[in-house]
C-alpha positions as CSV (number, residue, x, y, z in Angstrom):
1,X,3.3,-25.9,138.7
2,X,4.1,-22.4,139.8
3,X,5.5,-22.0,143.3
4,X,3.4,-20.1,145.8
5,X,4.8,-16.6,145.9
6,X,3.9,-16.2,149.5
7,X,5.5,-19.5,150.7
8,X,8.9,-18.2,151.6
9,X,7.5,-15.3,153.6
10,X,5.0,-17.5,155.4
11,X,7.8,-19.8,156.3
12,X,9.8,-16.8,157.8
13,X,6.6,-15.8,159.8
14,X,6.4,-19.4,161.2
15,X,10.1,-19.2,162.2
16,X,9.5,-15.8,163.8
17,X,6.6,-17.1,165.8
18,X,8.5,-20.2,167.1
19,X,11.6,-17.9,168.1
20,X,9.4,-15.3,169.8
21,X,8.8,-15.8,173.6
22,X,5.2,-14.6,173.1
23,X,4.6,-15.9,169.6
24,X,4.0,-12.2,168.5
25,X,4.5,-10.9,164.9
26,X,4.6,-7.3,163.7
27,X,1.3,-5.6,163.1
28,X,2.2,-4.6,159.5
29,X,-0.1,-5.5,156.6
30,X,2.3,-8.0,155.1
31,X,2.7,-9.9,158.4
32,X,-1.1,-9.8,159.2
33,X,-1.8,-11.1,155.7
34,X,0.6,-14.0,156.3
35,X,-1.2,-14.7,159.7
36,X,-4.5,-14.9,157.8
37,X,-3.1,-17.4,155.3
38,X,-1.5,-19.4,158.1
39,X,-4.6,-19.5,160.2
40,X,-6.7,-20.5,157.2
41,X,-4.5,-23.5,156.6
42,X,-4.3,-24.4,160.2
43,X,-0.6,-23.8,160.4
44,X,-0.9,-21.4,163.4
45,X,-3.4,-21.0,166.2
46,X,-3.9,-18.1,168.5
47,X,-1.8,-18.6,171.6
48,X,-3.5,-19.7,174.8
49,X,-0.8,-18.1,176.9
50,X,0.0,-14.9,175.2
51,X,-2.7,-12.4,174.1
52,X,-2.1,-11.5,170.5
53,X,0.4,-14.2,170.0
54,X,0.4,-17.4,168.1
55,X,1.6,-21.0,168.3
56,X,2.6,-23.0,165.2
57,X,1.0,-26.4,164.4
58,X,4.5,-27.9,163.9
59,X,5.7,-26.8,167.4
60,X,2.5,-28.2,168.9
61,X,3.1,-31.5,167.2
62,X,5.9,-32.1,169.7
63,X,3.4,-31.5,172.6
64,X,2.5,-34.6,174.6
65,X,-1.2,-35.8,174.7
66,X,-2.7,-36.6,178.2
67,X,-5.0,-39.5,178.9
68,X,-5.2,-42.4,181.2
69,X,-1.7,-44.1,181.2
70,X,-3.3,-47.5,180.9
71,X,-5.8,-46.5,178.3
72,X,-4.3,-49.0,175.7
73,X,-4.8,-51.8,178.2
74,X,-8.4,-50.8,178.7
75,X,-9.2,-50.6,174.9
76,X,-7.6,-54.0,174.5
77,X,-9.8,-55.5,177.2
78,X,-6.9,-56.3,179.6
79,X,-8.3,-54.2,182.4
80,X,-11.7,-53.2,183.7
81,X,-12.9,-49.6,183.6
82,X,-12.4,-49.4,187.5
83,X,-8.6,-49.9,187.0
84,X,-8.3,-46.9,184.6
85,X,-6.1,-44.1,185.9
86,X,-8.4,-41.4,187.2
87,X,-9.3,-38.2,185.5
88,X,-7.9,-36.1,188.4
89,X,-4.5,-37.7,188.0
90,X,-4.5,-37.2,184.2
91,X,-5.3,-33.7,184.7
92,X,-2.5,-33.2,187.3
93,X,0.0,-34.6,184.9
94,X,-1.1,-32.1,182.2
95,X,-0.8,-29.3,184.8
96,X,2.7,-30.5,186.0
97,X,3.9,-30.5,182.3
98,X,3.4,-26.8,182.0
99,X,5.9,-24.1,182.9
100,X,5.4,-23.1,186.6
101,X,4.0,-19.7,185.7
102,X,1.1,-21.3,183.7
103,X,0.0,-23.9,186.3
104,X,-2.3,-21.7,188.3
105,X,-4.2,-20.8,185.1
106,X,-4.5,-24.4,184.2
107,X,-5.7,-25.3,187.7
108,X,-8.5,-22.7,187.4
109,X,-10.0,-24.9,184.6
110,X,-9.8,-28.2,186.7
111,X,-13.4,-28.3,187.8
112,X,-14.8,-27.3,184.4
113,X,-12.7,-29.8,182.6
114,X,-13.1,-32.8,184.9
115,X,-16.6,-32.0,186.3
116,X,-18.7,-34.9,187.1
117,X,-20.0,-37.6,184.8
118,X,-23.6,-36.7,185.7
119,X,-23.0,-33.1,184.7
120,X,-21.7,-34.1,181.2
121,X,-24.6,-36.5,180.7
122,X,-27.1,-33.9,181.7
123,X,-25.8,-31.6,178.8
124,X,-26.8,-34.4,176.4
125,X,-30.0,-35.5,178.0
126,X,-28.6,-38.5,179.7
127,X,-30.2,-40.2,182.7
128,X,-28.3,-40.3,185.9
129,X,-29.3,-43.7,187.3
130,X,-25.8,-45.2,186.8
131,X,-22.3,-43.8,186.9
132,X,-20.9,-44.4,183.4
133,X,-17.3,-44.5,182.0
134,X,-16.0,-41.1,181.7
135,X,-12.5,-40.9,180.1
136,X,-10.7,-37.5,180.0
137,X,-8.1,-36.6,177.4
138,X,-6.1,-33.5,176.5
139,X,-4.5,-32.8,173.0
140,X,-2.9,-29.8,171.5
141,X,-4.9,-27.5,169.2
142,X,-7.6,-24.8,169.2
143,X,-11.1,-24.1,168.3
144,X,-13.0,-20.9,167.8
145,X,-11.3,-19.8,171.0
146,X,-7.8,-20.6,172.1
147,X,-7.2,-23.9,174.1
148,X,-6.3,-24.3,177.7
149,X,-2.8,-23.1,178.9
150,X,-0.1,-24.8,176.8
151,X,-2.6,-24.7,173.9
152,X,-4.6,-27.8,174.7
153,X,-8.0,-28.9,173.8
154,X,-9.8,-31.1,176.3
155,X,-12.4,-33.8,175.9
156,X,-14.0,-36.9,177.2
157,X,-15.6,-40.2,176.2
158,X,-18.8,-41.0,178.0
159,X,-22.0,-42.8,177.9
160,X,-25.5,-41.2,177.6
161,X,-28.4,-43.4,178.6
162,X,-30.0,-45.4,181.4
163,X,-27.5,-48.3,181.2
164,X,-24.6,-49.6,179.0
165,X,-27.0,-51.6,176.8
166,X,-29.0,-48.5,175.8
167,X,-28.3,-45.0,174.7
168,X,-25.1,-43.9,173.0
169,X,-21.5,-43.1,173.4
170,X,-20.1,-39.6,173.0
171,X,-16.7,-38.1,172.2
172,X,-16.8,-34.4,173.1
173,X,-13.9,-32.1,172.5
174,X,-13.7,-28.5,173.7
175,X,-11.5,-25.3,173.6
176,X,-11.2,-23.1,176.6
177,X,-14.7,-21.5,176.1
178,X,-17.8,-22.7,174.2
179,X,-16.2,-24.1,171.1
180,X,-16.8,-27.8,170.9
181,X,-17.1,-30.8,168.4
182,X,-19.2,-33.9,169.0
183,X,-19.1,-37.4,167.9
184,X,-21.8,-39.9,168.7
185,X,-21.4,-43.7,168.3
186,X,-23.7,-46.7,169.2
187,X,-21.0,-48.7,170.9
188,X,-18.1,-48.0,173.3
189,X,-15.6,-49.6,171.1
190,X,-16.3,-47.3,168.2
191,X,-16.1,-44.2,170.5
192,X,-12.8,-45.5,171.9
193,X,-11.4,-46.1,168.3
194,X,-12.3,-42.5,167.6
195,X,-10.5,-41.3,170.7
196,X,-7.3,-43.4,169.6
197,X,-7.5,-41.7,166.2
198,X,-7.8,-38.1,167.8
199,X,-4.8,-38.8,170.0
200,X,-2.8,-39.7,166.8
201,X,-3.7,-36.7,164.7
202,X,-3.2,-33.7,167.1
203,X,-2.6,-30.8,166.8
204,X,-5.8,-29.9,165.1
205,X,-8.5,-27.2,164.9
206,X,-12.0,-28.2,166.0
207,X,-13.4,-27.5,162.5
208,X,-11.0,-30.1,161.1
209,X,-12.8,-32.8,163.0
210,X,-15.8,-32.6,160.7
211,X,-13.7,-34.8,158.3
212,X,-13.7,-37.5,161.0
213,X,-17.5,-37.5,161.5
214,X,-17.7,-34.9,164.3
215,X,-20.2,-32.0,164.2
216,X,-19.4,-28.6,165.6
217,X,-21.8,-27.7,168.4
């Protein structure tokens, strides 16, 4: 099989991005063509921290995911939902993981990301007669728009319906703007299993989630 004639140069561009403090590449046609190829194959994402810069998927693969520290215990049924680490604490751990100069920008998203469970339900036609489970998570990646500072997507697992015996369970993943992907399941266990899979396959672009049964919204 013939070797891709662009592979060596594309590798050089990946190295250049990773060694640049801003993830920038020259604006010449050859470099911009390489960026188009690398974006098409989800090897680079527009940087959330540096306008005009990029972050590579292989560097973001080393970035930690953020979720309730005791999420595995909850999924395994060893603790009740009331014992889950709070979304506010999860978000604070994410903020503190960032370089000091990026933390204020991340804090500006706090209310939008955490919100209130009732607000998230309302977006999906959910009733507000009970306060459902609402599990926050952050993973590296991007969508039609860059992610949050540090190149993070954010999402939640929550319930839509009058009570836990009716309605459905939703896994909703967002970039920093209006890019989003949605997965709906009839049971909480299925939604949480989907969350566990997401945590294990980051970084990703939102459109890659269609292969996992998500739809872009």
